[in-house]
BAZARO-612371 format. One record per residue (C-alpha): z negated, y, x negated. Coordinates in nm, 4 decimals, always signed. Each point is the difference from the previous one (the first is absolute). Layout:
N
{up:Z	north:Y	east:X};
...
//
This chain:
230
{up:-5.8557	north:-2.2314	east:-6.4096};
{up:+0.1840	north:+0.2973	east:-0.1410};
{up:+0.2503	north:-0.2144	east:-0.1930};
{up:+0.0660	north:-0.2191	east:+0.3077};
{up:+0.0705	north:+0.3094	east:+0.2098};
{up:+0.2511	north:+0.1252	east:-0.2566};
{up:+0.1706	north:-0.3412	east:-0.0110};
{up:+0.0355	north:-0.0079	east:+0.3809};
{up:+0.1459	north:+0.3503	east:+0.0033};
{up:+0.2504	north:-0.0933	east:-0.2681};
{up:+0.1098	north:-0.3096	east:+0.1940};
{up:+0.0506	north:+0.2039	east:+0.3176};
{up:+0.2052	north:+0.2550	east:-0.1926};
{up:+0.2145	north:-0.2799	east:-0.1417};
{up:+0.0641	north:-0.1374	east:+0.3483};
{up:+0.0943	north:+0.3469	east:+0.1246};
{up:+0.2408	north:+0.0481	east:-0.2885};
{up:+0.1537	north:-0.3468	east:+0.0320};
{up:+0.0522	north:+0.0239	east:+0.3788};
{up:+0.1690	north:+0.3370	east:-0.0438};
{up:+0.2248	north:-0.1508	east:-0.2666};
{up:+0.1007	north:-0.2870	east:+0.2300};
{up:+0.0871	north:+0.2555	east:+0.2699};
{up:+0.2022	north:+0.2055	east:-0.2486};
{up:-0.2136	north:+0.3138	east:+0.0325};
{up:-0.2236	north:+0.2038	east:-0.2302};
{up:-0.2232	north:+0.1525	east:+0.2687};
{up:-0.1988	north:-0.2049	east:+0.2528};
{up:+0.0650	north:+0.2670	east:+0.2646};
{up:+0.3622	north:-0.1221	east:+0.0118};
{up:-0.0987	north:-0.3642	east:+0.0586};
{up:+0.0216	north:-0.0263	east:+0.3829};
{up:+0.3553	north:+0.1390	east:+0.0231};
{up:+0.1192	north:-0.1947	east:-0.3036};
{up:-0.1506	north:-0.3226	east:+0.1316};
{up:+0.1475	north:+0.0439	east:+0.3478};
{up:+0.3508	north:+0.0387	east:-0.1456};
{up:-0.0462	north:-0.3189	east:-0.2015};
{up:-0.1229	north:-0.1937	east:+0.3043};
{up:+0.3220	north:+0.0737	east:+0.1886};
{up:+0.2034	north:-0.1594	east:-0.2820};
{up:-0.0519	north:-0.3778	east:-0.0054};
{up:+0.1187	north:-0.0541	east:-0.3586};
{up:-0.2126	north:+0.2798	east:-0.1442};
{up:-0.3112	north:-0.0863	east:+0.1978};
{up:+0.0044	north:-0.3707	east:-0.0806};
{up:+0.0347	north:+0.0880	east:-0.3680};
{up:-0.3020	north:+0.2287	east:+0.0440};
{up:-0.1888	north:-0.2731	east:+0.1880};
{up:+0.0646	north:-0.2456	east:-0.2829};
{up:-0.1277	north:+0.2537	east:-0.2537};
{up:-0.3133	north:+0.0765	east:+0.1988};
{up:-0.0866	north:-0.3635	east:+0.0648};
{up:+0.0222	north:-0.0693	east:-0.3722};
{up:-0.1923	north:+0.3171	east:-0.0913};
{up:-0.2903	north:-0.0942	east:+0.2298};
{up:+0.0030	north:-0.3625	east:-0.1215};
{up:+0.1352	north:-0.1304	east:+0.3336};
{up:-0.3357	north:+0.0675	east:+0.1655};
{up:+0.0951	north:+0.1013	east:+0.3544};
{up:-0.3524	north:-0.0306	east:+0.1371};
{up:-0.0860	north:+0.3729	east:-0.0039};
{up:+0.1532	north:+0.3455	east:+0.0390};
{up:+0.1228	north:+0.1013	east:-0.3444};
{up:+0.0433	north:+0.3624	east:+0.1040};
{up:-0.3439	north:+0.0722	east:+0.1441};
{up:-0.1270	north:+0.2002	east:-0.2976};
{up:+0.3439	north:+0.1407	east:-0.0851};
{up:+0.0584	north:+0.1305	east:+0.3514};
{up:-0.3563	north:+0.1138	east:+0.0625};
{up:+0.0055	north:+0.2052	east:-0.3180};
{up:+0.3510	north:+0.1430	east:+0.0160};
{up:+0.1065	north:+0.0126	east:+0.3665};
{up:-0.2919	north:-0.0214	east:+0.2457};
{up:-0.0395	north:+0.3158	east:+0.2110};
{up:-0.3766	north:+0.0074	east:+0.0489};
{up:-0.0096	north:+0.3667	east:+0.0984};
{up:+0.2556	north:-0.0028	east:+0.2839};
{up:+0.0237	north:-0.3668	east:+0.1058};
{up:-0.3464	north:-0.1210	east:-0.1082};
{up:+0.1663	north:-0.2854	east:-0.1885};
{up:-0.2319	north:-0.2479	east:-0.1678};
{up:+0.1387	north:-0.3499	east:-0.0408};
{up:-0.2044	north:-0.3160	east:+0.0426};
{up:-0.1030	north:-0.1433	east:-0.3413};
{up:+0.1405	north:-0.3457	east:-0.0777};
{up:-0.3501	north:-0.1477	east:-0.0279};
{up:-0.0922	north:+0.1175	east:+0.3521};
{up:+0.3241	north:-0.1378	east:+0.1431};
{up:-0.0719	north:-0.3354	east:-0.1604};
{up:-0.3540	north:-0.0037	east:+0.1409};
{up:+0.1228	north:+0.0794	east:+0.3520};
{up:+0.2457	north:-0.2876	east:-0.0074};
{up:-0.2629	north:-0.2408	east:-0.1283};
{up:-0.2194	north:+0.0958	east:+0.2957};
{up:+0.2775	north:-0.0141	east:+0.2609};
{up:+0.1847	north:-0.2997	east:-0.1493};
{up:+0.3371	north:+0.0850	east:+0.1615};
{up:+0.2490	north:-0.2669	east:+0.0994};
{up:+0.3681	north:+0.0430	east:+0.0733};
{up:+0.1436	north:+0.2097	east:+0.2826};
{up:+0.0511	north:+0.3710	east:+0.0624};
{up:-0.2133	north:+0.2805	east:-0.1428};
{up:-0.0040	north:+0.3692	east:+0.0865};
{up:-0.1248	north:+0.2813	east:-0.2236};
{up:+0.0265	north:+0.3743	east:+0.0560};
{up:-0.0271	north:+0.2425	east:-0.2929};
{up:+0.0596	north:-0.2918	east:-0.2358};
{up:+0.0620	north:+0.2094	east:-0.3125};
{up:+0.1771	north:-0.1893	east:-0.2770};
{up:-0.0954	north:-0.3340	east:+0.1578};
{up:-0.3144	north:-0.1042	east:-0.1844};
{up:-0.1548	north:-0.1796	east:+0.2983};
{up:+0.3363	north:-0.1525	east:+0.0919};
{up:+0.0343	north:-0.1495	east:-0.3466};
{up:-0.3499	north:-0.1463	east:+0.0104};
{up:+0.0650	north:-0.1557	east:+0.3427};
{up:+0.3378	north:-0.1370	east:-0.1058};
{up:-0.1436	north:-0.1414	east:-0.3221};
{up:-0.2897	north:-0.1653	east:+0.1812};
{up:+0.2402	north:-0.1747	east:+0.2393};
{up:+0.2489	north:-0.1172	east:-0.2617};
{up:-0.2750	north:-0.1505	east:-0.2187};
{up:-0.0905	north:-0.2384	east:+0.2817};
{up:+0.3165	north:-0.2005	east:-0.0765};
{up:+0.2090	north:-0.0965	east:-0.3013};
{up:+0.2977	north:+0.2250	east:-0.0912};
{up:+0.2514	north:-0.2567	east:+0.1286};
{up:-0.1859	north:-0.0333	east:+0.3303};
{up:-0.0609	north:+0.3711	east:+0.0630};
{up:+0.2020	north:+0.1298	east:+0.2959};
{up:+0.0651	north:+0.3725	east:-0.0444};
{up:+0.1228	north:+0.0314	east:+0.3598};
{up:-0.3391	north:-0.1117	east:+0.1361};
{up:-0.1551	north:+0.3394	east:-0.0819};
{up:+0.1143	north:+0.3377	east:+0.1371};
{up:-0.1522	north:+0.3441	east:-0.0525};
{up:+0.0396	north:+0.2969	east:+0.2342};
{up:-0.0730	north:+0.3032	east:-0.2179};
{up:-0.0168	north:+0.3765	east:+0.0417};
{up:-0.0309	north:+0.2755	east:-0.2597};
{up:+0.0331	north:+0.3789	east:+0.0252};
{up:+0.0496	north:+0.1186	east:-0.3590};
{up:+0.3537	north:+0.0533	east:-0.1317};
{up:-0.1190	north:-0.0643	east:-0.3550};
{up:-0.1769	north:-0.3243	east:+0.0897};
{up:+0.2817	north:-0.1740	east:+0.1883};
{up:+0.2131	north:-0.0940	east:-0.3079};
{up:-0.2980	north:-0.1696	east:-0.1689};
{up:-0.0886	north:-0.1821	east:+0.3210};
{up:+0.3565	north:-0.1284	east:+0.0367};
{up:+0.0065	north:-0.1143	east:-0.3635};
{up:-0.3308	north:-0.1856	east:+0.0380};
{up:+0.1330	north:-0.1861	east:+0.3030};
{up:+0.3470	north:-0.0787	east:-0.1316};
{up:-0.1014	north:-0.1150	east:-0.3476};
{up:-0.2289	north:-0.2597	east:+0.1605};
{up:+0.2513	north:-0.1254	east:+0.2565};
{up:-0.2159	north:+0.1195	east:+0.2891};
{up:+0.1367	north:+0.0331	east:+0.3552};
{up:-0.0953	north:+0.3226	east:+0.1759};
{up:+0.0914	north:+0.2912	east:+0.2206};
{up:-0.0898	north:+0.3389	east:-0.1474};
{up:-0.0238	north:+0.3191	east:+0.2021};
{up:+0.0120	north:+0.3222	east:-0.1981};
{up:-0.1904	north:+0.2244	east:+0.2362};
{up:-0.3205	north:+0.1162	east:+0.1649};
{up:-0.2023	north:-0.2845	east:+0.1508};
{up:-0.1694	north:+0.2379	east:+0.2460};
{up:+0.2868	north:+0.2135	east:+0.1332};
{up:+0.2524	north:-0.2875	east:-0.0436};
{up:+0.2524	north:+0.2446	east:-0.1497};
{up:+0.2068	north:-0.1718	east:-0.2695};
{up:+0.2514	north:+0.0892	east:-0.2704};
{up:+0.1333	north:-0.3534	east:-0.0234};
{up:-0.0716	north:-0.3711	east:+0.0234};
{up:+0.0809	north:-0.2982	east:-0.2219};
{up:+0.0380	north:-0.3741	east:+0.0398};
{up:-0.0971	north:-0.1765	east:-0.3224};
{up:+0.1192	north:-0.3622	east:-0.0002};
{up:-0.0218	north:-0.2927	east:-0.2382};
{up:+0.3392	north:-0.1134	east:+0.1236};
{up:+0.0142	north:-0.3224	east:-0.2014};
{up:-0.3650	north:-0.0802	east:+0.0788};
{up:-0.0730	north:-0.0708	east:-0.3669};
{up:-0.3619	north:-0.0045	east:-0.1172};
{up:+0.0895	north:+0.1878	east:-0.3194};
{up:+0.2962	north:+0.1931	east:+0.1399};
{up:+0.0475	north:+0.3704	east:+0.0666};
{up:+0.0334	north:+0.1617	east:+0.3422};
{up:+0.2990	north:+0.1935	east:+0.1310};
{up:-0.0220	north:+0.3634	east:+0.1062};
{up:+0.1348	north:+0.0959	east:+0.3424};
{up:-0.0283	north:+0.3380	east:+0.1728};
{up:-0.0475	north:-0.0498	east:+0.3725};
{up:+0.2421	north:+0.2031	east:+0.2159};
{up:-0.1026	north:+0.3387	east:+0.1309};
{up:+0.0295	north:-0.0867	east:+0.3668};
{up:-0.2050	north:-0.0544	east:+0.3160};
{up:-0.0185	north:-0.3758	east:-0.0557};
{up:-0.1849	north:+0.0444	east:-0.3309};
{up:-0.2213	north:+0.2689	east:+0.1502};
{up:-0.0981	north:-0.2257	east:+0.2902};
{up:-0.0516	north:-0.3036	east:-0.2239};
{up:-0.2353	north:+0.1838	east:-0.2378};
{up:-0.1445	north:+0.2475	east:+0.2515};
{up:+0.1146	north:+0.3012	east:-0.2019};
{up:+0.2084	north:+0.3153	east:+0.0427};
{up:+0.2450	north:+0.0935	east:-0.2733};
{up:-0.0205	north:+0.3654	east:-0.1032};
{up:+0.2798	north:-0.0058	east:-0.2583};
{up:+0.2452	north:-0.2337	east:-0.1718};
{up:-0.1787	north:-0.0104	east:-0.3331};
{up:+0.1755	north:-0.3106	east:-0.1393};
{up:+0.3658	north:-0.1080	east:-0.0186};
{up:+0.1411	north:-0.2927	east:+0.1935};
{up:-0.0733	north:-0.3003	east:-0.2212};
{up:+0.0179	north:-0.3676	east:+0.0986};
{up:+0.0206	north:-0.2587	east:-0.2788};
{up:+0.0111	north:-0.3415	east:+0.1664};
{up:-0.0378	north:-0.1302	east:+0.3508};
{up:+0.0179	north:-0.3410	east:+0.1639};
{up:+0.3080	north:+0.1194	east:+0.1902};
{up:+0.1822	north:+0.0606	east:-0.3287};
{up:-0.1033	north:-0.3443	east:-0.1261};
{up:+0.1328	north:-0.1709	east:+0.3133};
{up:+0.3331	north:+0.1825	east:-0.0182};
{up:+0.0359	north:-0.0939	east:-0.3682};
{up:-0.0443	north:-0.3687	east:+0.0816};
{up:+0.2610	north:+0.0041	east:+0.2818};
//
């Protein structure tokens, strides 16, 4: 038992070191800010996504960052953060047996339950029959340090979602995102769009912006595609 425990600890340390290396940092504390900057740059992030998919053997069925984030970034003292283990998320989805449609989750953390739900739905069809647009997640998360990992987990899997960075109880928000698998490809990546800081977004998501935390950032829209074809 002792040797197995040491082996597990060594593996976790290797993952920590390798993730930091992929993010170009030497301290895990810097990960959220470094990752967020990468996510706003399509070329850099898709290179990172390719690296991470290969590193984790293209197994998208679980949250790769559960242990990494829980150990290095979870604020248990102030925010009472404890993220749902992958095994529990899998069990919940086996019990509920979700189909397609829209799903809402407050305090979703890095997206462990989202990933399990998404994976359960996509496995019901073949890759060439899976319709990414048939599933949409409405997500909310308070922690500044969690949001970048949540966005990565959604985008690297080609998931469609709205993400509110704010308090699910007071409805105060620092920002909101629209994550879209624009090409609707089963193995494709999602685009990152920051929703505008205006009354329309506030009414749509039932939130109240307290500050402009994110820059204006829209990558692709159907309007742009239509204009390009004209």
